[in-house]
C-alpha positions in Angstrom: 172.0 137.5 83.9 172.8 133.9 84.0 170.2 131.2 84.5 171.4 128.6 86.9 170.4 125.0 87.4 168.5 126.0 90.6 166.4 128.5 88.7 165.4 125.8 86.1 164.6 123.3 88.9 162.5 125.9 90.7 160.5 126.9 87.6 159.9 123.2 86.8 158.7 122.6 90.3 156.3 125.6 90.1 155.0 124.4 86.8 154.5 120.9 88.1 152.7 122.2 91.2 150.3 124.3 89.0 149.6 121.3 86.8 149.0 119.0 89.8 146.7 121.6 91.4 144.7 121.9 88.1 144.3 118.2 87.8 143.2 117.8 91.4 140.5 120.4 91.0 139.3 118.6 87.8 139.3 115.3 89.7 137.4 116.8 92.7 134.7 118.2 90.4 134.2 114.7 88.9 134.1 113.1 92.3 131.4 115.6 93.4 129.4 114.8 90.3 129.7 111.1 90.8 128.7 111.4 94.5 125.6 113.3 93.4 124.6 110.6 90.9 125.2 107.9 93.5 123.0 109.7 96.1 120.2 110.1 93.6 120.4 106.4 92.6 120.3 105.3 96.3 117.3 107.6 97.0 115.6 106.1 93.9 116.3 102.6 95.1 115.0 103.4 98.5 111.7 104.7 97.0 111.5 101.7 94.7 111.8 99.3 97.6 108.7 100.9 99.2 106.7 101.1 95.9 104.1 98.5 95.0 103.0 97.5 91.5 99.6 95.9 91.6 98.2 94.3 88.4 95.6 91.7 87.4 94.9 89.0 84.9 92.1 86.6 84.1 93.0 82.9 84.7 91.2 79.8 83.8 92.3 77.2 86.5 89.7 74.5 85.6 87.2 73.7 82.9 84.2 75.7 84.2 86.1 78.2 86.4 87.4 81.7 85.7 89.1 84.0 88.2 90.5 87.5 88.2 93.9 87.2 89.9 95.3 90.3 91.5 99.0 90.3 92.4 101.7 92.6 93.6 104.8 92.7 91.3 106.5 95.6 93.2 109.0 95.4 96.1 106.8 97.3 98.6 103.6 96.2 100.4 100.3 97.2 98.7 97.6 98.1 101.2 93.9 98.9 100.9 93.5 97.5 97.4 90.2 98.5 95.7 88.9 97.4 92.4 86.4 99.4 90.3 84.8 97.6 87.3 84.5 100.1 84.4 83.2 97.7 81.8 81.9 94.1 81.9 80.5 94.3 85.4 78.1 91.3 84.8 81.2 89.1 84.9 81.9 89.8 88.6 80.1 88.2 91.5 79.1 91.1 93.8 79.1 88.9 96.9 82.7 87.9 96.3 83.8 91.5 95.7 82.1 92.9 98.8 83.5 90.1 100.9 87.1 90.5 99.8 87.4 94.2 98.9 89.1 96.4 100.0 91.8 93.9 100.4 94.0 94.8 103.4 97.5 94.0 102.2 99.6 92.3 99.5 103.3 91.7 100.0 105.7 91.2 97.2 104.6 88.3 94.8 101.4 87.6 96.8 98.0 87.5 95.1 94.3 86.9 95.7 91.5 85.9 93.4 88.0 87.1 92.6 85.5 84.6 91.1 84.1 85.4 87.7 80.7 84.3 86.3 81.4 83.5 82.7 78.6 82.2 80.4 77.7 82.2 76.7 76.5 85.8 76.7 79.4 87.2 78.7 81.4 90.0 77.3 84.8 88.8 76.0 86.6 91.7 77.7 86.4 93.6 80.9 88.0 96.9 82.0 88.9 97.6 85.6 90.7 100.2 87.7 92.9 99.0 90.6 93.7 101.5 93.3 96.2 100.9 96.2 98.3 102.6 98.9 102.0 101.8 99.5 104.9 103.3 101.3 105.4 106.1 98.8 102.3 107.6 97.3 100.0 104.7 96.3 98.9 104.0 92.8 96.2 103.5 90.3 96.1 101.4 87.1 93.4 100.9 84.5 93.5 97.4 82.9 91.7 96.0 79.9 91.6 92.2 80.2 90.4 89.5 77.8 88.3 86.9 79.4 88.4 84.4 76.6 
């Protein structure tokens, strides 16, 4: 039995087809995996665009004035912002808190302030909990803040 040039060409073509099929299956598996990762990333970005991140700090804008500044660092709008004072409640003016809270809405990088009553016997630190609603699930954060 003699092997002809046509037999060699046919065998080479078959081997090349099998190799190409194997490479294509491997590439398709990688493409499916990358598409899954991309979909997960896009879903995470869509949720992050709706999520708010509300935080607070004590500021000293003038010589005899202290304020608690509450601001939104997240990309989403924070709604129905409530503040509960856990420690150092004598620092807060109840009239200012009842007038401003719950705060209706804070867009990205917006803020509002609450006046603080600081005097010689004031505690140097306060602890608060901030609760809010946003486009995802809302949030809650406990903060310990130094007054002076």
